[in-house]
N, C-alpha and C positions, 0 to 999 in steps of 0.2 A: 236449395233442393226442392223446396215447396213450389218455387216458380216453375220448375220443370213439370211437376204434376199438374199444375193449373194449365199450362200450355198443352199438355197431353190430353187433359180432360176436354179442353176447348176443341182440339183437333178431332177427338173421337165424337164429341157432340155434333160438331159440324158435319162430319162424315155421315153420321146417322140421320141428321136432319136433311142432308142432301139426298141420301138414298130414298128416304120417305117422300121427299119432294119430287124426285124423278118418277117414282111409282105413281104418285098422284097426277102428275102432268101427262103421263103416258096412258092413263086410264081411259076407258071407253067414254065415260061421262065427260071427261075433260076434252077429248077430241070432238065430241058432239058440241060442246060449248064453243070451242074454237071455230067450228064450222059455221055455227049460227052467227058468231061475232063477225067472221069474215064476210058472210052473206050480207049482214047489215051494213058493213063498211062499203061493199060494192054498190048497194042500193043508195047509200048516202053519196057516193062518188057520182053516180048517175044523176042524182038530183042536183048536186052542185054544178055539174057540167051543163045541165039544162039552164040553170040560173046564169051561169057565165055566158052562155050563148045568147041568152036574152039581153043581158047587159051589153054585150058586144054589138048586137044588132041595134039597140037603142043608141049607143054611142056613135055608130056609123050614121044613123039618121040625123042625130044632132050635128055631127060634123058636116054632113051634106047641106043641111039647112043653114048652118053658119057660113059656109062657103057661098051659098046663094045670096045671103044677105050682104056679104062683103062685095060680091060681084055687082049687085044692084047698086050699092052705095058708091062703088068706084065709077060705075057708068054714070050715075047722077052727078058726081063731082066733075067728071070729065065733060059732061054736057053743060054744067054750070060754067066751067072754064071757057068753053067754046063760046057760050052766050056772052060772057063777060068780055071776051076779046073782040067780038063782033060789034059790040055797042060802043 
């Protein structure tokens, strides 16, 4: 029988705690805090996107330079083969 009273007390306590929590979350101050947090998140997103764009541009530059190096090396090897066959 005591077990039922404990469960009932837990349920009532949870209901009261939930009601107070909903009131706190719906308050004007809480909404103001949510707004500021969301604004900060958007600013952070913009900053991250700028960084990602910069990294992508640098990666593209590195890739282009690597391709140029490989093309020059292949041309040099091909020229060396032609010179070796002529000799």
